[in-house]
NUNU-394038 format. One record per residue (C-alpha): residue in one letter; x, y, z. Coordinates in steps of 0.2 Angstrom, whole numbers, plus 2048, in hexadecimal, padded with zeros to 3 digits. Layout:
! NUNU-394038
<rec "A",<X,Y,Z>> ...
***
This chain:
! NUNU-394038
<rec "M",<8AA,1FD,0AB>> <rec "F",<8B8,208,0B2>> <rec "L",<8C0,202,0C2>> <rec "S",<8CE,208,0CD>> <rec "H",<8DA,1F9,0CE>> <rec "G",<8E5,1FD,0DD>> <rec "A",<8F6,1F5,0DE>> <rec "P",<8FC,1E4,0E0>> <rec "W",<8F8,1E4,0F2>> <rec "L",<8E6,1E7,0EF>> <rec "A",<8E4,1D4,0F1>> <rec "D",<8E8,1D8,104>> <rec "D",<8DA,1E4,106>> <rec "P",<8CA,1DB,10D>> <rec "V",<8BE,1E9,109>> <rec "W",<8C3,1EC,0F7>> <rec "T",<8C5,1DA,0F2>> <rec "K",<8B3,1D7,0F9>> <rec "E",<8AC,1E6,0EF>> <rec "L",<8B4,1E0,0DF>> <rec "A",<8AD,1CE,0E1>> <rec "K",<89C,1D5,0E5>> <rec "W",<89C,1E0,0D6>> <rec "S",<8A0,1D1,0CA>> <rec "A",<894,1C6,0D3>> <rec "D",<886,1D1,0CF>> <rec "L",<88A,1D1,0BC>> <rec "P",<887,1C4,0AF>> <rec "T",<897,1BA,0AB>> <rec "P",<89F,1C2,09C>> <rec "S",<8A3,1B8,08D>> <rec "S",<8B4,1C0,08D>> <rec "I",<8BD,1CF,094>> <rec "L",<8C5,1DD,08B>> <rec "V",<8D1,1E7,096>> <rec "V",<8D9,1F8,093>> <rec "S",<8E5,1FC,0A1>> <rec "A",<8EE,20B,0A7>> <rec "H",<8FE,201,0A6>> <rec "W",<8FF,1FE,094>> <rec "E",<902,20D,088>> <rec "S",<907,208,076>> <rec "A",<903,210,066>> <rec "P",<8FD,20A,05A>> <rec "L",<8F1,200,064>> <rec "M",<8F8,1EF,069>> <rec "V",<8F0,1DE,06E>> <rec "G",<8F7,1D4,07C>> <rec "A",<8F9,1C1,07D>> <rec "T",<8EB,1B7,075>> <rec "E",<8EF,1A7,07F>> <rec "T",<8F3,1A5,092>> <rec "V",<905,1AC,095>> <rec "P",<90E,1B1,0A5>> <rec "L",<907,1C1,0AD>> <rec "Y",<911,1D1,0AB>> <rec "Y",<917,1D7,0BC>> <rec "D",<919,1E9,0B8>> <rec "F",<91E,1EF,0C9>> <rec "Y",<92D,1EE,0D4>> <rec "G",<932,1EF,0E6>> <rec "F",<923,1E4,0EC>> <rec "A",<924,1D5,0F7>> <rec "P",<928,1C4,0EE>> <rec "K",<917,1BE,0F0>> <rec "Y",<910,1CA,0E4>> <rec "Y",<91B,1C3,0D6>> <rec "Q",<914,1B2,0D9>> <rec "V",<902,1B6,0D5>> <rec "T",<8FB,1AD,0C6>> <rec "Y",<8EB,1B0,0BC>> <rec "P",<8EA,1A4,0AE>> <rec "A",<8DB,1AB,0A5>> <rec "P",<8D8,1A3,094>> <rec "G",<8DD,1AD,085>> <rec "A",<8D0,1B5,07A>> <rec "P",<8D6,1B2,067>> <rec "L",<8C4,1B4,061>> <rec "L",<8C2,1C5,069>> <rec "V",<8D2,1CB,060>> <rec "E",<8CA,1C8,050>> <rec "K",<8BA,1D2,055>> <rec "V",<8C5,1E0,05C>> <rec "A",<8CF,1E0,04B>> <rec "K",<8BF,1E1,041>> <rec "L",<8B8,1F0,04C>> <rec "L",<8C8,1F9,04B>> <rec "A",<8CC,1F5,039>> <rec "R",<8D4,203,02E>> <rec "P",<8D9,203,01C>> <rec "G",<8EC,1FD,01C>> <rec "Q",<8ED,1FA,02E>> <rec "T",<8EE,1EA,038>> <rec "L",<8EC,1E7,04B>> <rec "H",<8FD,1E6,053>> <rec "Q",<8FF,1D7,05F>> <rec "D",<90C,1D4,06D>> <rec "P",<909,1C1,070>> <rec "S",<915,1C0,07F>> <rec "R",<90D,1CE,089>> <rec "G",<903,1C7,098>> <rec "L",<8F6,1D1,0A2>> <rec "D",<8FD,1DF,0AC>> <rec "H",<8F8,1E3,0BE>> <rec "G",<8EB,1EF,0B8>> <rec "A",<8E2,1E0,0B1>> <rec "Y",<8E6,1D1,0BC>> <rec "V",<8E6,1D9,0CD>> <rec "P",<8D3,1DE,0CC>> <rec "L",<8CE,1CF,0C2>> <rec "A",<8D5,1C2,0CE>> <rec "E",<8C8,1C9,0DB>> <rec "M",<8BA,1CB,0CE>> <rec "Y",<8BC,1BA,0C5>> <rec "P",<8C8,1B0,0D0>> <rec "D",<8C5,1A0,0C6>> <rec "A",<8CE,1A8,0B7>> <rec "D",<8C2,19F,0AC>> <rec "V",<8BC,1AF,0A1>> <rec "P",<8C7,1B2,092>> <rec "V",<8D0,1C3,093>> <rec "L",<8D8,1CD,086>> <rec "Q",<8E2,1DD,08A>> <rec "I",<8E5,1EB,07E>> <rec "S",<8F0,1FA,07F>> <rec "M",<8EC,20D,080>> <rec "P",<8F2,215,071>> <rec "T",<8F0,226,077>> <rec "L",<8EB,22F,087>> <rec "D",<8E0,23B,07E>> <rec "P",<8CF,23A,086>> <rec "A",<8C5,23D,076>> <rec "E",<8CF,231,06C>> <rec "L",<8CD,223,07A>> <rec "F",<8BA,227,07A>> <rec "K",<8B9,224,067>> <rec "L",<8C3,214,06A>> <rec "G",<8B5,20E,077>> <rec "Q",<8A8,212,06A>> <rec "M",<8B0,207,05E>> <rec "L",<8B1,1F9,06A>> <rec "A",<89F,1FB,070>> <rec "P",<897,1ED,065>> <rec "L",<8A1,1E1,070>> <rec "R",<895,1E4,07E>> <rec "D",<887,1DC,074>> <rec "E",<891,1CC,074>> <rec "G",<893,1CB,086>> <rec "V",<8A5,1D3,087>> <rec "L",<8A9,1DD,096>> <rec "I",<8B3,1EC,092>> <rec "L",<8BD,1F1,0A0>> <rec "G",<8C7,201,0A2>> <rec "S",<8D3,1FF,0B1>> <rec "G",<8DC,20E,0B9>> <rec "F",<8D9,218,0C8>> <rec "A",<8CC,226,0CC>> <rec "T",<8DA,230,0D4>> <rec "H",<8EC,22C,0D2>> <rec "N",<8FB,236,0D9>> <rec "I",<909,22A,0DF>> <rec "H",<913,239,0E5>> <rec "E",<906,23D,0F1>> <rec "F",<904,22B,0F7>> <rec "D",<908,227,109>> <rec "P",<909,214,10D>> <rec "R",<90C,219,120>> <rec "L",<8F9,21E,121>> <rec "P",<8EC,210,122>> <rec "P",<8E2,20C,112>> <rec "S",<8D2,214,11A>> <rec "A",<8DB,225,11E>> <rec "P",<8D1,234,119>> <rec "P",<8D5,23A,107>> <rec "P",<8DE,24A,104>> <rec "S",<8D3,258,0FD>> <rec "W",<8D9,257,0EB>> <rec "S",<8D4,245,0EA>> <rec "S",<8C3,247,0F2>> <rec "E",<8BF,256,0E8>> <rec "F",<8C4,24E,0D7>> <rec "D",<8BA,23E,0DD>> <rec "D",<8AB,248,0E1>> <rec "W",<8AB,252,0D0>> <rec "L",<8AD,241,0C7>> <rec "N",<89F,239,0CF>> <rec "R",<893,248,0CC>> <rec "T",<899,24A,0BA>> <rec "L",<896,238,0B6>> <rec "E",<884,239,0BE>> <rec "T",<880,246,0B1>> <rec "G",<888,23D,0A3>> <rec "D",<892,24D,09E>> <rec "V",<89E,245,091>> <rec "D",<8A5,256,08C>> <rec "A",<8AA,25B,09E>> <rec "L",<8B2,24A,0A1>> <rec "I",<8BC,24A,092>> <rec "D",<8C2,25B,097>> <rec "F",<8C6,256,0A9>> <rec "E",<8D7,25E,0A9>> <rec "R",<8D0,26F,0A8>> <rec "Q",<8BF,26C,0B0>> <rec "A",<8C1,261,0BF>> <rec "P",<8C8,268,0CF>> <rec "A",<8DA,263,0D4>> <rec "A",<8DC,259,0C3>> <rec "S",<8EE,25C,0C2>> <rec "I",<8F1,255,0D3>> <rec "A",<8E5,247,0D2>> <rec "H",<8ED,242,0C2>> <rec "P",<8FE,249,0BF>> <rec "R",<8FF,23D,0B0>> <rec "T",<8EE,237,0A9>> <rec "E",<8F1,225,0A5>> <rec "H",<8E7,21F,0B4>> <rec "F",<8D8,229,0AF>> <rec "A",<8D9,226,09D>> <rec "P",<8D1,214,09D>> <rec "L",<8C1,21C,0A3>> <rec "F",<8BE,224,091>> <rec "V",<8BF,213,089>> <rec "A",<8B2,20D,095>> <rec "M",<8A7,21D,092>> <rec "G",<8A8,21B,07F>> <rec "A",<8A3,209,080>> <rec "A",<893,20E,08A>> <rec "A",<88D,216,07A>> <rec "D",<87D,220,07D>> <rec "T",<87B,21A,08F>> <rec "I",<889,223,098>> <rec "A",<87E,22C,0A4>> <rec "D",<877,21B,0A9>> <rec "N",<885,216,0B4>> <rec "H",<888,214,0C6>> <rec "S",<897,212,0D2>> <rec "A",<899,201,0D7>> <rec "I",<8A7,205,0E2>> <rec "D",<8AC,215,0EB>> <rec "G",<8B7,21B,0F9>> <rec "F",<8C9,21E,0FB>> <rec "W",<8D9,213,0FD>> <rec "F",<8E8,21C,104>> <rec "G",<8E0,22C,0FF>> <rec "M",<8DD,227,0ED>> <rec "S",<8CB,226,0E6>> <rec "K",<8C6,213,0E2>> <rec "R",<8B6,219,0D9>> <rec "S",<8B1,20C,0CD>> <rec "I",<8A3,20E,0C0>> <rec "Q",<897,202,0B7>> <rec "F",<88F,208,0A7>> <rec "N",<87F,1FF,0A5>> 
***
């Protein structure tokens, strides 16, 4: 799946939290969760902590309560071994950062979807923002799905902090750049047009405004790659807008 993960105060939104909870309730419980978050870019690809460590509060200027959130999901050392085999290259080893806890792109939505924190979670970095390369990464990880692993790309369907206005209500009508990009994304996903999606910076309307930097859209391509030959078999589990940004979230079946 690809989901829009909001910000630390997503937990205060009664609508979005219910949507995330319903989404996970309609799915079989995964054996473990592999997360690719917009908030961790590192090349070569890195693997986060394989045991429970403190969360990584990768934000600043928020109320103290957001730095007191915990999400003690079990580590997933066995999943690391499987990832290492799938990504193995001659002379290369999988790099690990045993102290890096889940960042807010991972734990904020997971706290709503799996609040008991009883599913093992492993986070890996994005080694590039190149859509085609991330798509290939997803293809390499696709066999994990057959073992019940949920491959989760966590970003935001549209993301422009400079256009963000917290003085507006969360349900305020979206600006045209956000609604136009969201509509294009929805229609292009429906047709399963992988080439157009990978070339979104040239083909999507208002792409440079919807994503001045593309790190929040990039996790989509890992999820798409992991969908293998069923990319067109998808649906929007969540849609709508939050402070003008599209929270469209996609499940690949």
